[in-house]
Structures are given as structure tokens and as C-alpha cells.
C-alpha positions as CSV (number, residue, x, y, z in Angstrom):
1,M,97.0,87.7,153.5
2,P,98.5,84.1,153.9
3,T,102.3,83.9,154.5
4,M,104.9,81.3,153.5
5,A,104.8,80.1,157.2
6,D,101.0,79.5,156.7
7,V,101.8,77.4,153.6
8,A,104.4,75.4,155.6
9,R,102.0,74.6,158.4
10,S,99.3,73.5,156.1
11,A,101.6,71.3,154.1
12,G,103.3,69.9,157.1
13,V,106.8,71.0,156.0
14,S,109.4,73.6,156.8
15,V,109.4,77.2,155.5
16,A,112.7,76.4,153.8
17,T,111.1,73.4,151.9
18,V,108.3,75.8,150.7
19,S,110.9,78.2,149.6
20,H,112.8,75.5,147.6
21,V,109.5,74.3,145.8
22,L,108.5,77.9,144.9
23,N,111.9,79.1,143.8
24,G,113.3,75.8,142.3
25,T,116.4,76.2,144.2
26,R,116.7,72.5,145.4
27,P,115.1,69.2,144.4
28,V,112.1,68.2,146.7
29,L,110.4,64.8,146.8
30,P,107.3,64.7,144.4
31,H,104.8,64.1,147.1
32,T,106.2,66.8,149.2
33,R,106.2,69.3,146.3
34,Q,102.6,68.4,145.6
35,A,101.6,69.0,149.2
36,V,103.2,72.5,149.1
37,L,101.6,73.3,145.8
38,D,98.1,72.1,147.2
39,A,98.5,74.2,150.2
40,V,99.5,77.3,148.0
41,D,96.3,76.7,146.0
42,E,94.1,76.2,148.9
43,L,95.3,79.3,150.9
44,G,95.6,81.5,147.8
45,Y,99.1,82.3,148.7
46,T,101.0,84.8,146.5
47,P,104.8,85.0,146.8
48,N,106.2,88.5,147.7
49,T,108.4,88.9,144.7
50,L,110.0,92.2,146.0
51,A,111.0,90.6,149.3
52,R,112.3,87.6,147.4
53,S,114.4,89.8,145.2
54,L,116.0,91.5,148.1
55,V,117.2,88.2,149.4
56,T,118.3,86.6,146.1
57,S,119.4,89.7,144.2
58,R,117.1,88.4,141.4
59,T,113.8,89.9,140.3
60,R,112.8,87.0,138.1
61,S,112.2,89.4,135.3
62,I,113.6,89.5,131.7
63,G,113.9,92.7,129.7
64,L,112.9,92.4,126.0
65,A,113.9,95.1,123.5
66,V,112.5,94.5,120.0
67,S,111.7,96.9,117.3
68,A,108.5,97.0,115.2
69,I,106.3,94.9,117.8
70,S,103.4,95.6,115.3
71,N,105.3,93.3,112.8
72,P,103.6,90.0,112.7
73,Y,107.0,88.3,112.7
74,F,108.2,90.1,115.9
75,T,104.7,89.6,117.5
76,E,105.2,85.9,117.1
77,I,108.6,86.1,118.6
78,L,107.2,88.1,121.5
79,Q,104.7,85.3,122.1
80,G,107.4,82.7,122.3
81,V,109.5,84.8,124.6
82,E,106.4,85.5,126.9
83,A,105.4,81.7,126.9
84,G,109.0,80.8,127.7
85,A,109.4,83.3,130.4
86,L,106.1,82.4,132.1
87,E,106.9,78.6,131.9
88,H,110.0,79.3,134.1
89,G,108.3,81.8,136.4
90,Y,109.7,85.0,134.9
91,S,108.0,88.3,134.1
92,L,108.6,90.3,131.0
93,L,109.3,94.0,130.6
94,I,109.0,95.1,127.0
95,A,110.4,98.2,125.2
96,D,110.6,99.1,121.5
97,P,113.9,100.6,120.4
98,H,112.4,101.7,117.0
99,D,115.6,100.5,115.2
100,D,117.2,103.8,116.4
101,P,120.7,103.3,118.0
102,D,120.2,106.2,120.4
103,H,116.8,105.3,121.4
104,E,118.0,101.6,121.7
105,C,120.6,102.7,124.3
106,K,117.9,104.6,126.3
107,V,115.4,101.7,126.5
108,V,118.0,99.2,127.4
109,Q,119.4,101.4,130.2
110,L,115.7,101.8,131.5
111,L,115.2,98.1,131.5
112,H,118.5,97.7,133.3
113,E,117.6,100.2,135.9
114,R,114.4,98.0,136.6
115,R,116.9,95.4,137.7
116,V,115.9,92.8,135.2
117,D,117.9,89.5,135.6
118,G,118.9,89.6,131.9
119,M,117.9,91.0,128.6
120,I,116.8,89.7,125.1
121,V,117.6,92.3,122.4
122,A,117.2,92.5,118.7
123,P,120.0,94.9,117.9
124,S,119.8,97.9,115.6
125,A,121.9,98.3,112.4
126,D,124.5,100.3,114.6
127,P,124.6,98.5,117.9
128,R,128.1,99.7,119.0
129,E,126.8,101.8,122.0
130,L,124.4,99.2,122.8
131,V,127.1,96.5,123.2
132,S,129.4,98.9,124.9
133,Y,126.8,99.6,127.5
134,L,126.0,95.9,128.0
135,G,129.6,95.1,128.3
136,R,130.5,97.7,130.8
137,H,127.5,96.7,133.0
138,R,128.1,93.0,132.3
139,V,124.3,92.4,131.7
140,P,123.4,88.9,130.8
141,T,122.1,89.4,127.2
142,V,120.9,87.2,124.3
143,F,120.9,88.9,120.9
144,L,117.7,87.9,119.0
145,D,117.1,87.6,115.3
146,R,120.0,89.8,114.3
147,V,123.6,88.8,115.3
148,I,126.7,90.9,115.9
149,D,129.4,88.6,114.8
150,G,132.0,90.4,112.6
151,V,129.8,93.6,112.6
152,I,131.4,95.6,115.5
153,E,135.1,96.4,116.1
154,G,136.6,98.6,118.7
155,V,133.9,98.2,121.3
156,V,135.6,97.7,124.7
157,G,138.5,96.0,123.1
158,G,136.5,94.5,120.2
159,V,133.8,92.0,119.4
160,V,134.5,88.6,118.1
161,G,132.2,85.7,118.0
162,G,129.7,87.3,120.4
163,V,132.2,88.1,123.0
164,V,133.3,91.6,124.1
165,E,136.9,91.4,125.2
166,D,137.5,93.8,128.1
167,P,141.2,93.7,128.9
168,A,140.7,94.9,132.4
169,D,137.7,92.7,133.3
170,G,137.7,89.6,131.1
171,P,135.3,88.7,128.4
172,Q,131.6,89.6,128.4
173,H,129.6,86.8,126.8
174,F,126.7,87.4,124.4
175,D,124.8,84.4,123.2
176,Q,122.7,84.8,120.0
177,V,119.6,83.2,118.7
178,C,118.3,83.6,115.0
179,A,117.1,81.8,112.0
180,E,119.1,80.5,109.1
181,N,119.1,83.2,106.4
182,T,121.7,82.4,103.7
183,G,120.6,79.1,102.5
184,P,116.8,79.7,102.6
185,T,117.2,82.9,100.5
186,A,119.4,81.1,98.0
187,R,116.6,78.5,97.7
188,L,114.1,81.2,96.7
189,V,116.5,82.3,94.0
190,T,117.2,78.9,92.6
191,H,113.5,78.1,92.6
192,L,112.7,81.2,90.5
193,A,115.8,80.3,88.3
194,G,114.4,76.9,87.7
195,L,111.2,78.4,86.4
196,G,113.2,80.1,83.7
197,H,113.9,83.6,85.2
198,R,117.2,85.1,84.3
199,R,116.7,88.6,85.9
200,I,115.8,88.1,89.4
201,G,115.7,91.2,91.5
202,L,116.2,91.5,95.4
203,V,114.3,93.9,97.7
204,A,116.8,93.8,100.5
205,G,116.4,95.2,104.1
206,L,118.0,97.9,106.1
207,P,121.7,98.2,105.5
208,G,123.8,97.2,108.6
209,L,121.5,94.5,109.9
210,S,123.0,91.1,109.8
211,T,119.8,89.6,108.4
212,T,120.2,92.0,105.5
213,A,123.8,91.1,104.8
214,E,123.1,87.3,105.2
215,R,120.1,87.4,102.8
216,I,122.1,89.3,100.2
217,T,124.7,86.7,100.5
218,G,122.1,84.0,100.1
219,Y,120.8,85.8,97.0
220,R,124.3,85.8,95.4
221,H,124.8,82.2,96.3
222,G,121.5,81.3,94.6
223,L,122.7,83.1,91.5
224,T,125.9,81.3,91.5
225,T,124.1,78.0,92.0
226,A,121.9,78.8,89.0
227,R,124.8,80.1,86.9
228,L,123.4,83.6,86.7
229,P,125.5,86.7,86.7
230,Y,125.2,89.1,89.6
231,D,123.8,92.6,88.6
232,D,124.2,95.4,91.1
233,D,121.2,97.2,89.5
234,L,118.9,94.2,90.6
235,V,119.6,94.6,94.3
236,V,117.8,97.6,96.0
237,H,117.1,98.4,99.7
238,G,113.6,98.6,101.0
239,D,115.0,99.3,104.5
240,S,112.9,96.6,106.1
241,E,109.6,98.4,105.8
242,S,106.7,98.8,103.6
243,A,107.1,102.3,102.3
244,G,110.8,101.7,101.5
245,A,110.1,98.5,99.6
246,E,107.5,100.3,97.6
247,R,110.1,103.0,96.5
248,A,112.7,100.2,95.9
249,T,110.4,98.2,93.7
250,A,109.6,101.3,91.7
251,T,113.3,101.7,91.1
252,L,113.6,98.1,89.8
253,L,110.6,98.4,87.5
254,S,112.1,101.6,85.9
255,L,115.1,99.7,84.8
256,A,115.7,99.5,81.0
257,E,115.6,95.8,81.4
258,P,113.6,95.2,84.6
259,P,113.4,91.9,86.5
260,T,110.9,89.2,85.7
261,A,111.0,87.9,89.3
262,L,111.5,89.3,92.7
263,V,112.7,88.1,96.1
264,T,111.5,90.3,99.1
265,A,113.6,90.0,102.1
266,N,110.9,90.4,104.9
267,N,107.1,90.5,105.3
268,A,106.7,94.2,105.5
269,M,108.6,94.7,102.4
270,T,106.5,92.1,100.5
271,I,103.5,94.3,101.3
272,G,105.2,97.4,99.9
273,T,106.3,95.5,96.8
274,L,102.7,94.2,96.1
275,R,101.4,97.8,96.5
276,A,104.0,99.1,93.9
277,L,103.0,96.4,91.4
278,R,99.3,97.0,91.9
279,D,99.8,100.7,91.3
280,R,101.4,99.9,88.0
281,G,98.8,97.6,86.9
282,L,101.2,94.6,87.2
283,S,99.9,91.2,88.4
284,V,101.7,88.4,90.2
285,P,102.7,85.9,88.8
286,D,101.6,86.8,85.2
287,D,103.6,89.8,84.8
288,L,106.2,89.2,87.5
289,A,106.9,86.3,89.9
290,L,107.3,86.8,93.6
291,C,108.9,84.9,96.4
292,C,109.3,86.2,99.9
293,F,111.3,85.7,103.1
294,D,109.0,85.6,106.0
295,D,105.6,83.8,105.9
296,F,102.8,85.3,107.8
297,A,99.1,84.3,108.7
298,W,97.3,85.8,105.8
299,A,100.0,84.8,103.1
300,D,97.8,82.0,102.1
301,L,94.8,84.3,101.5
302,F,96.5,86.5,98.9
303,S,95.7,85.9,95.3
304,P,98.0,84.4,94.3
305,R,99.1,82.6,97.4
306,L,102.6,83.7,98.4
307,T,105.5,81.3,98.1
308,A,107.7,82.0,101.1
309,I,110.3,81.1,103.6
310,A,108.8,80.5,106.9
311,Q,110.9,81.3,110.1
312,P,110.3,79.5,113.4
313,S,109.5,82.8,115.1
314,R,107.9,81.5,118.3
315,E,110.6,78.9,118.6
316,I,113.2,81.7,118.2
317,G,111.6,83.6,121.1
318,A,111.3,80.5,123.3
319,Q,114.9,79.4,122.5
320,A,116.1,82.8,123.4
321,V,114.7,82.5,126.9
322,R,116.1,79.1,127.4
323,V,119.6,80.3,126.3
324,L,119.3,83.4,128.7
325,L,118.3,81.1,131.7
326,E,121.3,78.8,130.9
327,R,123.5,82.0,130.8
328,L,122.1,83.1,134.3
329,A,122.8,79.6,135.7
330,A,126.4,79.5,134.2
331,P,127.7,83.1,133.7
332,D,131.2,81.8,132.6
333,R,130.2,79.3,130.0
334,P,131.4,79.9,126.4
335,A,129.1,82.2,124.2
336,R,127.2,80.4,121.6
337,T,125.0,81.3,118.6
338,V,121.9,79.1,118.0
339,R,120.5,79.2,114.4
340,L,117.2,77.5,113.6
341,D,116.1,76.1,110.4
342,C,113.5,77.6,108.1
343,T,110.9,76.0,106.0
344,F,110.2,76.6,102.2
345,V,106.3,77.0,101.8
346,H,105.5,76.5,98.2
347,R,102.5,78.2,96.9
348,T,101.6,80.1,93.7
349,S,103.1,83.6,93.5
350,C,106.3,82.0,92.0
351,G,104.3,81.0,89.0
352,C,104.0,77.4,89.7
353,P,100.4,75.8,89.2
354,D,98.2,75.6,92.2
355,S,98.5,72.0,93.6
356,G,95.3,72.5,95.7
357,E,97.4,72.0,98.9
358,R,97.0,75.2,101.0
359,G,100.5,76.4,101.7
360,R,102.1,73.2,102.8
361,P,105.8,73.1,103.4
362,S,107.7,71.5,100.4
363,Q,111.0,69.9,100.3
364,S,111.4,70.6,96.6
365,S,112.6,73.8,95.2
366,Q,112.7,72.7,91.6
367,P,109.5,73.1,89.3
368,S,108.2,70.2,87.2
369,Q,108.4,72.1,84.0
370,P,109.6,75.5,82.7
371,S,107.3,78.5,82.5
372,Q,106.7,81.4,80.1
373,F,109.2,83.8,81.9
374,E,112.3,82.4,80.2
375,K,112.2,85.0,77.5
376,G,109.8,87.7,78.8
377,N,110.5,91.0,80.6
378,V,108.2,93.3,82.4
379,S,107.9,96.6,80.7
């Protein structure tokens, strides 16, 4: 098996230069770098990752703890994380916390014991133990999709703005990368209100998640903008999964005055809602209009095609890797939260006529004319 010394002899450089090229530890002249890479390719040299980690105390690996990996949204995030990690020469260790706080702590501890250089974690609805563990062990971490700002108190002195304050040891920094939630949800509501709907229901996610809280806030902002009253009965929790949304939608449809339009707060709950409507013989959008948060690959194949908010899921994953690597390079820099813009994808499940454009993003949330829903209710 060829060694680094063999590569150095073939390229006509020192072993140290080969190390700098392979590890990116110091700038190397372009022609020298290319000579090293050519020698690596010609000899079939494979770096000894274990030996390198013993010298550098780095394994060049990232731990990823994300629940519901089978969910298309998180699958796309995973693809973004993987692409970003590989681009920078990092491997990925993946675990599924199943949105369970106890299991979350176990898998994060296991990843930590594998000596990952840092972690990317989508926290559960109760991440206090998770944050406490990461803070005690000072694990470089980026929280993904769901943020912890204002959610946790009393963890190692408290959490404010993504920083755990440890009176004995100074602040532990947690960066965060997520999508905008409030404004895009409000846009779905105002779009439906512009179509004439006055009773707009929300199938919200799992209580305790920041995404759930922010999308409920967006829903309320949308109602305020449309000058519609807030009605507690029109907000139900589908717990971020299909079966829960099916039950929650049934609750909305059983109201004495049910909604004429629905906003579902993630893609899994959209499926559950559609199933509940189908089981009751109701069609979208003739009997009930529907808009959803989260676009997915086959949303354009439904009949009607789903009007949705599309999150930049792959970019969220890739951005999380970039932020984590910046943290590893500068451990003491201030913590930051990166929020990425979403896109309103205008289709036909909201009740708008089919423009013939297959699910193209739209800049307009206002319909060209009112619809028949202004007076109608679903019975």
C-alpha cells in the first residue's frame, strides 16, 4: 500500500507539503498542489484517517441526528448535509432520535463517543437534556430546522439566543440554521382569505417544536392581516405526522361550523388531511380549499395540484455544514441563527384556476377574482 512518503517522492515534494495539500492546513502553490494530487491518483494512495486523527485530534467526521429520515423533507436535508460534508472532506455518522427526548440523548451520546468533530441536530420538542449534555461536554453543534431560542430555561444557567451560559466555564455556543416560518405561513392564510374564505383552519405540528410555534404565529398574523378573528377551535394539532393530522382534520370537520379552507403545517400532515377528506367524500378544492407548508416531489402530481410553501431543504443542510465548519475553525465566535427564505408555489388546491404552469413559484399571493367560498361551509 503506498504511503505519504511515496506520494512525496513521486511528486518531488516534501512529506509536509503532501500533508498540507491533503489536509488543507496551509496554502500550497497551484502547480505543486496539482502535482501532489496527480501522484495520489497515480499511486492510488488512501489517507490513513485513523492515524491522522491521532495526530490532529480530529476525525473529520460529523454526527447528524435527525428524526423521521423517511420524511422527504428531512431526506433532502440529509442530501444537503452529505454533499456539504463530502465537499469538505468529512464523513457523516447518522442517527434517528425518533423525536423522543430520552432516545435523543442516547444517540447524541453515542455519536459523541465516536469522536465526531461536531454535530448537526434537529432537536426534539423537549431538548433540555440534549442541550445540557452538549453544553457540559462543549460539543460544537448546529441546531437544524428547529431552534431553541426562548424555548429552554434553567439549563446550565439558562439558554438565551442559542448560547448556554455556564457560570463556571463561560458560554457554550450553539449555531442554528432553519427556514423562515412565520411570514410564509401568514402568506398561505392571506391567500386563502383573498379567495373569500372566512373560516380557515390550521393543522399544526407537534407542540413544543419551534416550527410549530412559529407557524401558529404566522397563521395568526395572516388572520390579523386579513382582518379575520382568531378562533381557538380552528387550530388543531396533528403532531407533525400523518395519522395525527387525520384525527385532527376529523375534529375540524365535526365542528358545528367547520372551516372552508385548511392550512397544513408540514408534508406528512398534508397526507393525513387528504386521507381524512377522502374518507368523508370531500373533494379539494370544491368542498374545501387546501394550502400546505412543505412542498414535495409529487405535490404537482396530486389532483388538484398542491399550493405549497417550498423550503430550501438541501440548502438548509448544506448551510448547516458550512456553519459547523466555521464554528470548528473559530470556536469562540458569537453564535448565530441563519434563516433561509421559502418560496410560495402557486398551484390549484387553493381553488385558483389552473394556469397551465406546472407548479412554478409565484410572487403573488392575491387571486385575480373572488371564489364561491365566500358564503359556503363544508357540512
